[in-house]
C-alpha positions as a printed NumPy array, in Angstrom:
array([[  9.778,   0.599, -11.95 ],
       [ 10.502,  -0.156, -15.417],
       [  8.927,  -3.858, -15.26 ],
       [  5.457,  -2.368, -14.326],
       [  5.206,   0.422, -17.024],
       [  3.818,  -1.987, -19.574],
       [  0.338,  -2.112, -17.425],
       [  0.142,   1.505, -18.326],
       [  0.66 ,   1.591, -22.182],
       [ -2.719,   0.747, -23.487],
       [ -4.331,   4.04 , -24.555],
       [ -1.048,   6.132, -24.186],
       [ -0.904,   8.774, -27.05 ],
       [  2.214,  10.933, -25.56 ],
       [  5.118,   9.635, -23.17 ],
       [  7.667,  11.565, -21.748],
       [ 11.062,   9.57 , -20.912],
       [ 13.554,  11.315, -18.888],
       [ 17.293,  10.725, -18.857],
       [ 19.203,  12.017, -16.111],
       [ 22.542,  13.053, -17.539],
       [ 24.407,  13.463, -14.391],
       [ 23.982,  10.036, -13.474],
       [ 26.558,   8.498, -16.313],
       [ 26.23 ,   5.097, -14.679],
       [ 22.57 ,   4.866, -15.301],
       [ 22.664,   6.243, -18.957],
       [ 23.048,   2.611, -20.425],
       [ 20.319,   1.273, -18.375],
       [ 18.146,   4.261, -19.672],
       [ 19.004,   3.311, -23.232],
       [ 17.725,  -0.132, -22.792],
       [ 14.786,   1.133, -21.277],
       [ 13.895,   3.526, -23.811],
       [ 14.312,   0.981, -26.532],
       [ 11.949,  -1.333, -24.638],
       [  9.354,   1.286, -24.395],
       [  9.85 ,   2.138, -28.331],
       [  9.406,  -1.596, -29.229],
       [  6.024,  -1.774, -27.089],
       [  3.23 ,  -2.708, -29.206],
       [  0.729,  -0.452, -27.581],
       [  2.957,   2.644, -27.865],
       [  3.183,   2.237, -31.687],
       [  1.143,   5.3  , -32.212],
       [  2.336,   7.434, -29.242],
       [  4.102,  10.65 , -29.439],
       [  7.537,  10.387, -27.342],
       [  9.585,  13.206, -25.763],
       [ 12.875,  12.069, -24.425],
       [ 13.802,  14.619, -21.95 ],
       [ 17.77 ,  14.935, -21.368],
       [ 17.58 ,  16.29 , -17.773],
       [ 20.331,  18.279, -15.592],
       [ 22.142,  19.699, -18.549],
       [ 23.329,  22.399, -16.68 ],
       [ 24.867,  20.18 , -13.912],
       [ 28.689,  20.11 , -13.683],
       [ 30.318,  16.771, -15.006],
       [ 27.352,  15.824, -17.004],
       [ 27.335,  14.093, -20.075],
       [ 26.384,  16.298, -23.203],
       [ 23.787,  15.571, -25.643],
       [ 26.586,  14.87 , -28.329],
       [ 28.292,  12.307, -25.997],
       [ 24.988,  10.755, -25.139],
       [ 23.81 ,  10.583, -28.854],
       [ 27.178,   8.934, -29.663],
       [ 27.073,   6.519, -26.839],
       [ 23.375,   5.074, -27.35 ],
       [ 23.208,   5.923, -30.92 ],
       [ 20.209,   8.188, -30.491],
       [ 19.82 ,   8.987, -33.808],
       [ 19.387,   5.613, -35.12 ],
       [ 17.091,   4.911, -32.423],
       [ 14.654,   7.545, -33.128],
       [ 15.005,   6.965, -37.214],
       [ 14.351,   3.205, -36.521],
       [ 11.236,   3.428, -34.015],
       [  7.536,   3.667, -35.149],
       [  7.108,   6.611, -32.828],
       [  7.587,  10.287, -33.433],
       [ 10.297,  11.267, -31.019],
       [ 11.652,  14.589, -30.004],
       [ 14.491,  15.494, -27.789],
       [ 14.918,  18.061, -25.356],
       [ 17.594,  19.236, -23.166],
       [ 16.351,  20.412, -19.736],
       [ 17.43 ,  22.123, -16.458],
       [ 14.812,  22.646, -13.726],
       [ 17.226,  24.872, -11.666],
       [ 17.812,  27.226, -14.599],
       [ 14.529,  26.715, -16.55 ],
       [ 16.452,  25.722, -19.8  ],
       [ 14.035,  23.805, -22.005],
       [ 10.933,  23.716, -19.645],
       [  9.269,  26.2  , -21.975],
       [  9.649,  23.767, -24.74 ],
       [  8.568,  20.934, -22.67 ],
       [  5.37 ,  22.463, -21.932],
       [  4.711,  23.338, -25.419],
       [  5.233,  19.73 , -26.305],
       [  2.862,  18.614, -23.793],
       [  0.211,  21.161, -24.707],
       [  0.745,  19.773, -28.326],
       [  0.698,  16.246, -27.86 ],
       [ -1.737,  15.892, -25.008],
       [ -4.429,  18.941, -25.201],
       [ -7.158,  16.976, -26.923],
       [ -6.504,  13.859, -24.35 ],
       [ -6.688,  15.443, -20.989],
       [ -9.967,  14.937, -19.511]])
């Protein structure tokens, strides 16, 4: 799906990027896709929420492990967007309230 995302960038003011922490093999590819998204010119002023999904699953990658592996702090500090990072579990509900608040704050005036 990643190659077609650029068709939807124009006019985007808020973007949610989900990383599956339970799929360790896919995390590196997710990092590359995240950097492509953050480098896209039409998304320069966009607010970005990076959702670290399945944080409650057994054998999942921890946030610290992910941050160290992909150097998330460097990515966030060097991009042109305001980036927030939240850990989420749909099963336990962890972080869902914060995601809803982020969506409300960052998309409230833009939903038609």
